[in-house]
Phi, psi and omega in degrees: 000138177272143177256146178285138177296143180250125179259115182279129179269137176304146186288349177262358186284154176232169179302149183300336180296343181266359184258145178305130180304138184302319186294330179291313181292319182291327177300322178294318180296318180295323178296319179299317179297316181295329182281353174091026181273021181273344185263164178272155173084005179273154172278122185242129181267133182240166176300324183263005180148199183236145170255126184248194186293346178275358181248137182293142173234097181261102191236198009274165179231151350286151180271159177300140180276135173272108187289355176286346183233097189242002172086319178077006176217165173298144177299142173290137177308137186302318182294332176290313184290337183257357177236354176245090189218157170259131174201083190297341174302333182250004178134168186263356178278160178286333186267066183249011187296328179293316179299323185293342180295347178287345182287120176274122184244008175219118001285162181220112182270137179241129178257133174241116187212192183088222184276070178230161183293325183214097176302147182200159168243138187213145176293143184302319180294319177295320179300312182294326176298323181283339179277349176105184187292150179279156173220163177251135175231137176262119182236150167278143180236129182237116178277147176298340178281003174079025167248159188215158176210167176233121196227138170274110178263147172248140178167211181224157175299135179299332178302331178294320178294319178301315179296320179297321183288334179056064178294152178284170183295338182276350180289132181237339185226156172244115177261132181238145185223142179262183184290163174225107181205084183299338178291331179264321185249096187299334179298335181283357173279349180276101190284357175280351173265144182274066180293153357282165179296132182230139172221167181205157176224156165290160178294330176296320177292317183296332181259005173296149185302333184278334183298129193223138175256106189265140177239351184210171182207138180055040176073017183223165175302149181300135174279155184303314184292341178266000173114024180302152353271346181228127174223155176275143172229114176233091195289348178272356180248160175298151192300334182294344176286338184275077186302141183259159171046060186284134177244344185215135172241115182243124178266130190214162174260004179248135180296125179295150171258113187282166184307303183287333176294322177297324182283318184198088185294335180289333181259329187224080185275180183295320188282306173053038174281141184292128179212118180293342185268354178246104183287149164294149181303341183244359176196161179282148174253012185292332179228169179220153180259125181278125174299142180100295181272331185079001180296145172258129183229159179296139173283141178255146176303137184054027180058026179090001183255027183300324181300330182271335190233345186303325182296337179300332189246008183300121176076003184291320183228071186297332182259358182205078181295339178296336183299334180289350186241014178228000000 
């Protein structure tokens, strides 16, 4: 007897009727290509503002989409995802995209140091050229504040940067640091925050297939408020782990103490994996609000990416599973 082939659906996937129709999204991509947004150094107009010659354009755009990463939900409207953002360097309100345009991202120097074979500083555009071609991935994003979005990011797998850096055998963690310029970013004048912003991953997390170094969004170069020119995207973790505007990658054998962990480790810990069963001390994480529609939907463990990442944490905290989410 012949058996029928079984197609396994990703655990974060939803019916195709809930996903943005392909022809609508592709028409926008084709228009961008026809309009000439494939080259670097062009002035590009966005829903949330403009990127000018002072902003890096690491291209070309739009990049080919990797169909293995499709998000499982309808895309969040672009103007929502690019104007409703956290970037405490420019203030604590969500509507900081105008202030963030002051950030000059070209040229942008990136330092790779610590436990690597050859520490170096390199321009962001040169770095991305050496890491290989860009691709587009659609990921779900879950903020610790219980709002969520689904976004097409452009970039490269973070594992490529790890391989490029050639860490030594003693390296266990990747520490990342953003820029420090209080003259441009007024939030950095607030000395009660431990600037610059720092985040970290284990090397196992950094080389997981989902970990992504993003340079663009919605088929265009990354906007300043979304973390230009380089930001981390780790979709199984709460959004504050996805550090923006990275200037330094340090390989170390010591676990980094992240920005929010320094401020309040009980609320914003190192691991920060999404879990509906572990509430924030001031609100429930059982549901999330979708940007655009305002719908509230159930939160999924690891933001629905458990099949790809759960093994990273197997047996780590046998007596306190909550530790993985703080």
